[in-house]
N, C-alpha and C positions, 0 to 999 in steps of 0.2 A: 603791303601784302606779302605774305611769305608762302613760298611753294616748296614742298618737300617731296621729292619723288619717291614713289613706292611702286609696287606692282599689284594690281587688284582685278576684280571681276564683278558679276551682277546676278539678281534673282527676284522671287515674288513672295509677298507676306499677307496673312489673313487680316482683313480689317483695314488695311491701308489703302488710300485712294490715290496712289500714284505709282509710277514705275520706279524701280530701284536699279539704275544702271551702275556699272562698276568700271573704274578707271585706274590709271597708274600714277596719280598725283594727289597731293594733299593740299587743299586750299584753305588758308587761314586768313581771316580778316576781322578787324575790330571796328572798322569804319562803316559809314553808310548804313546805319541801323534803322533807317526810317522805312525801308521797303517792307510792305506787308504781304503775307501769303493769303491767297484767296481761299475762302471756305470751299470745301469739296462736297460733292454729292455723296450719298450713301453708296456703299459698295454693291456691286452686282453679286449675284449668287455665286459662291465659290465653285459649286458643282458645275454650273454652266460655263464658267470661265475655264475650268480645267479641261473641258472638251477641246479647247482650241490651243492649248499651250504645249510647247515642246518641253518635256520634263528634263531633258539633258542640258538645255541651254535657255532657260526662261529669262526673258528680259524684264518681267514684272513679277512681283510677289503677290499672290492672291491671299491677302491677310484679312482677318476679321475686321470689318469696317470699310474695306475698300482695297483696290489694287494699288500697289506701290512699285514704282520703277527702280531698278538697280543702277548703281553707278560704281565705277572703280576709282572715282575721284573722292579722296577722303576730304570732305568739305564741311568744315565747322562753320555754321552760319551765325552771323550777327546781323546779316542782311541777306535778302534773297529776292529775286524777281521772278522765280519759278512759281508755277501754279501749285505744284506738289513738290515736297522735299524728297529728294532721292535717298535711296538706302545703300550705304556703303557696303560692298562685299568684295572678298578676295577669292574665295574658294567656290568653284562651280559644283553642281550636284555630281558631276562625273569625276570629281576629285582633282581637277586640273587647276593650276594657278600659274601666274607669271613669275613670281619670285618665291622659290621654295625655301623653307627653313625647317630645321628638325625640331619638332615639338612632341616627340614621342612620349615624354613624361606627362604632358598635358592629357594625352589620350588615355594613358594608364590610370591617371587620377579620375578621368571621366568614367572609366570602367569600374573603378573602386566605388565611386559615388553611386553609380547605377546599381551595383551589387548590394551596397549598403541599404539603399532605398527599398529594394525588393525584399530583403530579409527583415528589415525593421517593420515594413508594412505588414508582412505576414505575421510578425510577432504581435502586432496590435490586433490583428484579426483573431489570433489565438487567445487574446485576453491577457497577454503577458505584459504589455504596456498600455497606457490609457489613450494615447493619441500619437499620430504621426502624419507627416505630409512629405511628398516626394518632389524631386527636381526633374522628373522625367520630361524630356523634350527641351529642357533648358540648361543642360549640362555645360554647353559651350559658354554661356554667358558668365557663369561664376568661375569656372576653372580658368578659362582664357583671360578673363579680366584680372583675376588674382595673380596670374603669372606675369602680368605687366606691371604690377605694383612693387613697391619697395617694402621691406619688412617694417620700416619705421612709420609707414602710412597707417593711419588709424581707421579701422573699418567699423561702420555702424550699419548693420545689416537689417533686413526684414526677417523672414524665416525660411526663405528658400535659397539660402546661400551657404549651406554647409561645405560646398565645394571650395569656398575661400579658405575656410579653416583647414580643410583637407590639404590644400596646396601649401599652406603655411606650416604644416607639420603636426596638426592635431591628430592624435592616434585613434585607431579603431576602438581601443579600450576606453579612451576618453569619451568618444561618442556614445558608446554603450552605457557607461556609467551615468551619463546625463539623462538619457531616455528612460533609464530604470530608476533614476533619482536616489541612488545609494549614497553611502557615506563618502565615497570618493568623488562624487559629483561636485564640481567647483561651486555650484549654486546651492549645495547642501540640501538638494531635494525640494527647494522652495519654488522652483519653476516647473511648468509643464514640459513634457518632452519637446525636443528640437529647439528649445530656447537656450542655445549654446552661448558661451562666453569664455574668453581667455585673456587675462591681463598680459601674460607672457607673449602672446601673439598679436597684441594690439587689436583685439576684436572685442568690442563692447557687447555686453550681454544683451540678447534680443529681448524686446518688449512686445507684448501682444497687441496693444492698440496700434491701429494703422497710422503711419505717418509721423509718429512722435520722434522717430530717430532723425528726421530731416532737419529741423531747426537745431537739434542737438549737434548734428554733424557740422553745421555752420559755426556753432560755438566752439567746437573742438578745432576746426580749421582756423578760426580767428585767434585762438590761443597759440596754435603752432606758429602763426604769423607774428604775433607779438613776441614770442620767444625766439624768433628768427631760425626756426627749425627747417631743415631741408627735407620737408615732408608735407603731406597733405592729408585731408580727411576724405574718405570715400564712403558714400552711402548708397545702399540699394533699396529699391522699392518697386512695386508693381504698378500697372496702369491705373488700378483702382485707387492707389495712394495719391495720384495727382488730383483726385476729386476732393481730397481733404484740404482744409485750410492751411494745415502745416506745410504742405508743399509750396503753396504760393508765398507764405511768409518766409520760408527758408530761401527760396530763390531770390526774393527781393532783398532780404537781409544779406545774403552772400554777395550779390551784385553791388550793393551800396558800400559794403565794408571791404570789398576786394578780398574775400576769404578764399584761400586755396582749397577748394572742395570739389570733388568730382561726383556729380549726381548720375547714378546709373539706373535707368528705368527698364525693367523687364516688361515690355509691353507684350504680354502673351495672349491678348485678345479677350480675356475673361477676368473679371473681378468676382470670384466665386461664380455665381450664375448670371452676373450682369455683364453683357457684352460691351465692347467699347463703343458700338453704335449708340447704345443707350446712355453712355456716360458723357460724351461730348461731341460737338459738331466740328471741332477744329481738326486740322490735319495732324491727327495723333497728338503726341506729347512734345515733339521736338520744337514746334513753333511757340510753345509756351515759354521756352527759355528765351527766345528772341524777344518776347513781350517784356521780359524783365531785364533785358540787356545782358543775358548770359550766353556765351558762345556755346553753340549746340551742334550736334551731329546725329543723324539717324544711321544705324548700321544693321546689317543682317545678323541677328543674334544667334542664328544657327550656323554661322560661319566662324569657326574658332579663330582663324587667322585674322579676320576682319575685327573681331572683338579684341583680340590681343593688340593689334596695330593701333586701333583707335584709342583704346584705354591707355596704352603707353604714351601716345602723343598727348592725350588729354591730361595725363598726369604731369608730363613735362611742362605744359603750358600753365597748369594750375600752380606748380611750384615756382617756376622761373618768372612768371608774370604776375603772380599773386592775384589770381582770379578764379572764379568758378567756371566749371564746364559741365554741360548736360549731355549725356549720351542716352539716346532712345534705342534700345536693342529690340528689334522685332523678332519675336520667338513664338513659341506656342506651348501651352501647358497640356501635355499629353495625358498626364494622370489626373485623378480627381483633385479637387482643391485640397482636400485632406481626407483622413479616414472617416470624417463626419459627413462626407459629401458623396453624392452619386451624380457625376457630371452628365450621364446619359439622359437625365431628366430634362436638361435644358440645351443640349447640343447633340447633333447627330453622330452616331457611331461611325459613319463613313467619313465624317470630318476628322474625327480623332485618328482613325486608321490612316487617312491620307497623310497627316503630319507625322505620324509614327513611322510610316514606311517610306514615303516619298521625300519627306523633308527632314529626316533625322540628322541632327548635327553630328552624332557619333558615326553614323554610316558614311557621311560625306568626308569627315576627317580621316576615318580609317582608310577610305579609298585613296586619299591623297598620300597618306603614309605608305601604303602598299605600293602605289605607283612610283614612289621614290626609293623603294627597297628598304624602308626603315621599320617595317612591321610585317610579321608573318602570322598566319593563322595559328601556328603552334605557340608563338609568343603570347598572343592574345588569350588563347585557351588556357595556357599555363597560369597567366596572371589572374584570370577570373577564378580559376580553381583555388589558387593560393589565397586570394582575398576572401573568398567564401569560407574557407577553412579557418582563417584567422578571425573572421568576424563571428562565426559560430562559437569559437572558443571565448572570445571577448564577451559575448552575450551570456554564456553559461557562467562566467566569472562574475559579471555584473549582477546577474539575477540572484546569485547566491550571497552576494555581499550584504552586509548589514546596512539598514537604512540610517539616515541621519537622525540624531536624537531630537526629541521635542524641543529642547532648548535652542536648537538651530533656528526655530521659527522666530525667535525674539532677539537674536544677536545681529551684529553688523549694521545696525541702524544708528544707534547712539553710542557715543564713547562710554558713557555711564548710563546703564539702563534705568529709566525713570520708574517711580513707584507704581504707576498705573500699569506698565507692562509686566512688572513683577507680579502684580495682582492677577493680571490676565493669564499669565503662565501657570500660576497656582490653581486657578479655576479650571483651566484646561486639563491639567494633570488629574485633578479630582474627578472631573467628568469622565475622563478616559478610564479611570479605575472603576468608576461606578457603572459605566455602560461599555464594557470592553467589546461587546459584540458589534458596536457601531463604529469602531475604529480599527485601523490596520493592526494586526497582532505583531507585525515585524518592526514596528517603530519603537525604539527604546525610549522608556520614560526617563 
């Protein structure tokens, strides 16, 4: 058994049925895997529970699906005798912590991500791009976890992780070029908006189907292991993704092969309109790792410091011990699932407002930075203004740029394009010339 001292704290999460206490140690163990977690009852009404909680020092997180206790003990479970798995947290709502560290750049990137989401969402509403989805409420999960990784680690994301790319150096112009699908887009306009990818930054291009990146991540991790690389694969997914068969195949595959992969689940309480209560009866996602023999931990996904600390430790274990690790980050999707969704149709406005104002990961992180004298309101205001100006300039440039040519639809699949694809390309060109009103006028033939 290994204990690594840290300094941490605790809080409450929607849908979780257990408290999340927070402590100042990390407990790691790979033995005694036979202990089972008891199934939990459905969570009580979040509104009723909030009447009795102290917002400044909650010992439990009122999360969709049940109340979850906080813990400051970073505890990766391969075994447990607890009824409910606690939720690791460092930073309280009042911005206090035991072990301060300067993560000002993390917060600045969270601001950048928030600003980018707001402007791109508005651009979609104006009809300038076809689709978009935001990371509102989940900024800490992606930015803080990305900060804990190494540049050689290969990331296989879902579609709510632009923060990982942002941290790794993906520029605002690169984001804009992708959502507008112009000639400068690395995907040559073949993917819908927010399906980013970057070979340079070891970020595999996002794919729309839910869960397909999970077994792929295990394959990447096993390749890194065979090549004796000092790196791991890291894959992100939502709670809805754990209801896909790919999730279960990936965990079993990773455990059996000893693949160095970190699974990061953003449990935000909702898989579009399906709540976690309607998805599974288990104690969230963390216990599913235990079932497959994967070391696992539940953390407060709205606590940037907890996310950073747990991801950093998980990465160390994955690479040093050649093993998979599962992180369940309890967070909340404040925004709609996408621009095609109206979340007020299936959840209360008061619930959204509660998580937006009382449980904001950005507000909590900002309070901590200000308490330590590392952030001023002037600095924050200036950064927001600068990012907004740069992003609007990037959008104007991306919108005016030429689209990728028709030929880009048929390239990059085969070394030598087969005759049937040549034929399809010719038919498409002829059809576009014959019915120009049915095709975009700005796509070069």
